[in-house]
C-alpha positions in Angstrom: -6.4 -14.9 -38.6 -4.7 -15.9 -35.3 -2.5 -18.9 -35.7 0.6 -20.3 -33.9 3.4 -22.0 -35.9 5.8 -24.4 -34.2 8.8 -25.5 -36.2 11.2 -28.2 -35.0 14.0 -30.2 -36.7 13.8 -33.9 -37.8 16.8 -36.1 -37.5 17.7 -39.5 -39.0 18.9 -42.6 -37.1 22.4 -41.2 -36.9 21.3 -37.9 -35.4 22.0 -35.9 -38.6 19.4 -33.3 -39.7 16.9 -34.7 -42.1 14.4 -31.9 -42.4 11.9 -29.9 -40.5 8.3 -30.4 -39.4 5.7 -27.8 -38.5 2.6 -27.7 -36.3 0.0 -25.1 -37.0 -2.6 -24.2 -34.3 -5.7 -22.2 -34.9 -5.9 -19.6 -32.1 -9.1 -17.9 -33.2 -11.2 -19.4 -30.4 -8.6 -18.6 -27.7 -8.3 -15.1 -29.1 -12.0 -14.5 -28.9 -12.0 -15.8 -25.3 -9.2 -13.5 -24.4 -11.0 -10.5 -26.0 -14.2 -11.4 -24.1 -12.3 -11.7 -20.8 -10.6 -8.3 -21.4 -14.0 -6.7 -22.2 -15.5 -8.2 -19.0 -12.5 -6.9 -16.9 -12.9 -3.4 -18.3 -16.7 -3.5 -17.7 -16.2 -4.5 -14.1 -13.6 -1.8 -13.6 -15.9 0.8 -15.1 -18.7 -0.3 -12.7 -16.3 -0.1 -9.7 -15.5 3.5 -10.8 -19.2 4.3 -10.9 -19.6 2.8 -7.4 -16.9 5.2 -6.1 -18.8 8.1 -7.7 -22.2 6.9 -6.2 -20.8 6.4 -2.7 -19.1 9.8 -2.8 -22.4 11.3 -4.0 -24.3 9.7 -1.1 -21.7 11.2 1.4 -22.2 14.6 -0.2 -26.0 14.5 0.1 -25.7 13.3 3.7 -23.5 16.2 4.6 -25.9 18.6 2.8 -28.9 17.5 4.9 -27.0 17.1 8.2 -24.5 19.9 8.9 -23.1 18.0 11.9 -22.0 15.2 9.5 -20.0 17.5 7.1 -16.6 17.1 8.6 -16.9 13.3 8.5 -18.4 13.3 5.0 -15.6 15.6 3.7 -12.9 13.4 5.2 -14.7 10.3 3.9 -15.0 11.6 0.4 -11.3 12.6 0.3 -10.2 9.1 1.3 -12.7 7.6 -1.1 -11.2 9.8 -3.8 -7.7 8.5 -3.0 -8.9 4.9 -3.4 -10.6 5.8 -6.7 -7.4 7.4 -7.9 -5.4 4.3 -7.1 -8.0 2.1 -8.8 -7.9 4.3 -11.9 -4.1 4.0 -12.0 -3.9 0.2 -11.8 -7.1 -0.9 -13.6 -6.8 -2.4 -17.1 -6.6 0.4 -19.7 -6.8 0.8 -23.5 -4.0 2.9 -25.1 -6.5 5.8 -25.2 -7.5 5.7 -21.5 -4.1 4.9 -19.9 -2.9 7.5 -17.3 -0.4 10.0 -18.6 2.3 8.8 -16.2 4.9 6.0 -16.0 3.7 2.4 -16.0 2.2 1.0 -12.8 5.1 1.7 -10.3 5.6 3.1 -6.8 7.0 6.4 -8.0 4.6 6.7 -10.9 1.7 6.5 -8.4 3.5 9.0 -6.1 3.7 11.5 -9.0 0.1 11.1 -9.8 -1.1 11.6 -6.2 1.2 14.5 -5.5 0.6 16.3 -8.8 -2.0 18.6 -7.1 0.7 20.0 -4.8 3.2 20.9 -7.5 3.5 24.6 -8.2 4.6 26.1 -11.5 8.3 27.0 -11.3 8.8 25.5 -7.9 9.6 21.9 -6.8 7.5 21.7 -3.6 7.4 17.9 -4.0 10.6 16.1 -5.0 10.2 12.4 -6.0 13.3 10.4 -6.7 15.1 7.1 -6.2 14.5 3.5 -7.1 11.2 2.5 -8.7 9.4 -0.9 -8.8 6.2 -2.2 -10.3 3.1 -2.5 -8.1 -0.3 -4.3 -8.1 -3.7 -3.1 -7.1 -3.5 -4.0 -3.5 -0.3 -2.1 -3.1 -1.7 0.9 -4.9 -4.7 1.0 -2.7 -2.6 1.0 0.5 -0.1 3.5 -0.9 -2.8 5.9 -2.0 -4.4 6.0 1.4 -1.0 6.6 3.1 0.0 9.4 0.7 -3.4 11.0 0.9 -3.1 11.2 4.7 0.5 12.5 4.6 -0.3 15.1 2.0 -3.5 16.3 3.8 -1.6 16.6 7.1 1.3 18.4 5.4 -1.0 21.0 3.9 -2.8 21.6 7.2 0.1 21.5 9.7 3.4 20.5 8.1 5.8 21.1 5.3 3.2 22.2 2.7 1.4 24.6 5.0 4.0 27.3 4.3 5.1 28.9 1.0 8.7 27.8 1.5 7.9 24.3 2.6 8.8 21.2 0.7 8.3 17.4 0.7 10.8 14.9 -0.6 9.9 11.3 -1.4 12.8 8.9 -1.8 12.5 5.2 -2.8 15.2 2.6 -2.2 15.1 -1.1 -3.2 17.7 -3.1 -1.2 18.0 -6.5 0.5 14.7 -7.8 -0.6 12.8 -4.8 0.8 11.5 -1.5 -0.6 11.9 1.6 1.6 10.0 4.8 0.9 10.9 7.9 2.9 8.7 11.0 3.2 10.6 14.0 4.6 9.1 17.4 5.2 11.0 20.7 5.6 10.3 24.4 5.7 7.1 24.0 7.8 6.4 25.0 11.3 8.9 23.6 13.8 7.8 20.4 15.6 8.0 21.0 19.4 6.4 17.8 20.6 5.2 14.4 19.5 1.4 14.3 19.0 -0.4 13.1 22.1 -2.5 10.6 20.0 -2.6 9.1 16.6 -5.3 10.3 14.3 -7.8 8.0 12.5 -6.0 8.4 9.2 -2.6 7.4 10.7 -4.1 4.3 12.3 -5.8 3.4 9.0 -2.5 3.9 7.1 -0.6 1.7 9.6 -3.2 -1.0 9.5 -3.2 -0.9 5.6 0.6 -1.4 5.5 0.7 -4.1 8.1 -2.4 -6.0 6.9 -2.1 -5.7 3.2 1.6 -5.4 2.6 3.2 -7.1 5.6 5.2 -4.0 6.1 6.0 -1.3 8.7 5.2 2.4 8.9 7.1 4.7 11.3 6.9 8.4 12.0 9.9 10.4 13.2 8.7 13.8 14.6 12.0 15.6 14.0 12.1 19.3 14.9 12.8 20.3 11.3 9.9 18.4 9.9 8.1 15.0 9.9 10.0 12.0 8.5 7.9 8.9 7.6 9.6 5.6 6.8 7.7 2.9 4.9 9.3 -0.5 4.6 7.7 -3.4 2.6 9.0 -6.7 1.3 9.7 -6.3 -2.5 7.8 -9.5 -3.2 4.6 -8.1 -1.8 4.5 -5.0 -4.0 3.3 -6.8 -7.1 -0.1 -7.7 -5.6 
């Protein structure tokens, strides 16, 4: 039985302790309402997960019937998968379904997303620094950004060569959170790309529009360095 006890002292006219009084509240109704709400949230979250699967399936069928659409469909499904991964990370969980990573934080999400690029016995991806809690909106934006960075690193950058490496460093300071992505050991960068790809534009818009932050790319000869800067107060949403 769910009840709440409040105990407070009683005093006489002189202010001296005279005894105690208690108030007991029956919380069964509010407990039932809370359980019903949690059930509804989990059900909605499960349906969102199914929607991701259905949309991904439609993209796959479209690519199968139209070979010209395959490059678009593959890129679309990868980005959709990144969003689904972010949703899975921040959605309400039972103890049995919770992700096997740290609680909902920036670096916890980074480790989840970058797990596919970790090789046994080698630290191809190093994640360190300050950590901070995040909300669903932040997770969605970060998942898109990291997916784009990892995909490009595998194709052209620090993860395209056996000796290549990526480091992710988080710093919380002065009311802002800075996340630095630095690649090394990949092909030398001889020039800045002539144009920004769709994924880069999407990532920049996500940071600016959803998090009120900035995203900058430094095309250093030794490897790409990306700087993400977001107000700490905006990460919890």
